[in-house]
C-alpha positions, 0 to 999 in steps of 0.5 A, a space after each residue: 093345593 100342594 104338589 102333592 095334590 096335584 099328582 094323579 095316580 091310578 092303581 089298577 086291582 082293588 085286591 089286598 095289595 091294591 087297596 093299601 097301596 092306593 090308600 097309602 098315596 092318597 094319605 101323601 095328598 096324590 088325587 088316586 083312582 082306583 082300577 078295577 074290572 069288578 064292579 062290587 069292589 069299584 061301588 064298595 070303594 065309591 061308598 068308603 068302604 074297603 075290599 080287604 081285611 087289612 084296611 079299614 072301613 073309615 081310613 077308605 071313606 076318609 080319603 073318599 070324603 076328601 076327593 083323595 080315592 075313587 074307584 072306576 070299572 073305566 081305564 081312560 080314567 088313566 089318561 091324565 095320571 102321571 103315575 100308573 101301579 099295576 097290582 093284579 093277580 099272578 096265580 099258577 096255572 094247573 101245571 105250576 107255570 105262570 099265569 101272567 095273563 091279567 097282567 098282559 089284559 091290564 097293559 093292553 086295557 091301559 095303552 089306548 089311553 096312556 099319556 106321555 111321560 106316565 110313570 108305570 110301576 108294575 107290582 104284581 110278582 112275577 118271573 124276572 124278565 117280566 116287566 122287560 120282555 112282556 110290558 115294555 114292547 106292548 107300550 113301544 109297539 103303541 109308539 111310546 120309547 120306554 126311558 125317554 116318553 115313558 118310564 116303566 118299572 117294577 117294584 115287588 109287592 111286601 104286603 103281609 096280611 095281618 100284620 099290624 107292625 108292617 105295612 105299605 107305608 114303613 115296609 121298605 120298597 125296593 124299585 128297578 125301572 128299566 133304565 135308569 131314568 125310568 127308575 129315577 122317574 119312578 123312585 121320585 114319585 114313590 119316595 113321596 108316599 113311602 118311608 124307605 124307597 131302595 132302588 136296585 139297577 134294573 127291572 129284572 133285580 127288583 123281580 129277582 128281590 121278591 122271588 129271593 124273600 120267597 124262595 127264602 122262607 120256602 126251603 126254610 119252611 120245608 126243612 122244618 117240615 121235613 124234620 117235624 116228619 123226622 122228629 115224629 118218627 124219632 119220637 122226638 118233640 119238633 118244637 123243643 127242638 126249635 125252640 132250643 135251637 133257636 137261644 142260639 144268639 148267632 147263625 140260626 133263625 127259627 122256623 116253625 113246621 105247619 100242616 103245608 104253605 098257604 096264601 098268595 105268595 110263598 107256595 107260588 113266588 119260588 114256582 115262578 123262579 124255578 119255571 124260568 129257570 126250566 126255560 133256560 134249561 137249569 134246574 132250580 132243586 132246593 126250590 123243587 124239593 122244598 115244594 115237594 115236601 111243603 105240598 106233601 104236608 096236608 097229606 101227612 096231616 090226613 095220615 096223622 089223623 087216620 092213625 090217631 082215629 085207629 088208635 081209638 078204634 075208630 075208622 075215618 069213614 064215618 068219623 065226625 072231625 072238627 077242623 079248628 081254623 080256614 084261612 091260611 094264617 093266623 087272624 086273617 080272613 084269605 083262604 087261598 092255597 089253605 093247607 085247611 082246605 085241602 085237608 078238609 077235603 081229603 078227609 071228606 074224600 075219605 069219607 069223614 063227616 068234617 065240619 069247620 070252625 072259623 070266626 073269619 072264614 064263614 064261608 068259603 067256595 069248593 068246587 062251585 059249592 059253598 063250604 059253610 062252618 059251624 058257630 063257636 057254640 056248635 063246635 063247643 058242643 057237638 061229640 066230636 072223635 078227633 079235633 084238628 087246629 089247622 090255623 092258630 087264630 087268636 080269637 079260638 079258645 084252643 084250651 076250651 076245646 082241649 079240656 074237653 079230652 077229644 083227641 086233638 091234632 095240633 098243627 101249629 103248637 097251640 097248645 103248647 102248654 099242654 101235657 095231655 095225653 090226647 093232645 097230639 102235636 105235628 
């Protein structure tokens, strides 16, 4: 057994961040225990099955069979580990305030079992100051001296679901410790499993890095979303404008408009910073404005859908509308914060007979009810009044739908080569 195999790690939270992180460290020879409150997830991992789309069952099974990966609901398992990575959800409340209850709950569950000299790294996205102001005091109240006999750091996750090129192992990892020694200890372990680890001066810096990355995207997407509304009123193709601007070899980076923001990061992370700054009596105007524009896009799509139906002499009420795609981005099965879900709700509330087709999302939960999609053949054969392309999945033949000459509202430019009169773009 080599040195890595003698190192034990616990990953708290077996979701889209935790399980990929666990497999990367297990592949590097660490003995990894995944902790989760979900007995279903724990059982699946122990049977060699994945719980997230980006990790294949075969990969999990291989690591489980080698004794490098296991899962449990018992937090006492951390009693003999050297490294703990916390990868739990950090959603927003209904008032768009940070909900760090999952972080607090995870830390409280760990406290009775953590041994001295353990390195603890928070990976969940949060506002600057969380690691020092929320987690450190809890460990110190339990008798640890952070930087001396427990080493606390923050490292933002950089997971892009569905990205086959960049994963946890080869994406550069930013890391910042509460103290210099905390950062050094965490770096020494993370560098054994990841290709590139970049140490910054503090946990707060690392926390801010994540927020900058996604705030940058949110603001630029907000800009092109507003540009899409401007171009529509001017009778100009926003897609052509962006493609032409992108020919400039310097000083321009293309972003694309869409029906709204979705997923676990871009719609949420900038608002963590906005909330933090409000507590310091400062208003981050770009973030709030971008959120306002991006949050309005599903309503804009519904407005465009109403207008297109009206052009064909049909009211929204009673019209048969098909949404193509329900997940928040192409080629993933995740509907969290998906604008397609909001479009579905708004059209249904107006009385439309709304159905959807998404090969990645056969069904989803909406207000406690299960909404089931239609099959590809059902979607192709039904007499729709309007088709809305909400997600550009590679395994949907959008051109076949356009060939039916039913009015199409393409919010993703999936039909960019079509000039048909019945194809309308965002």
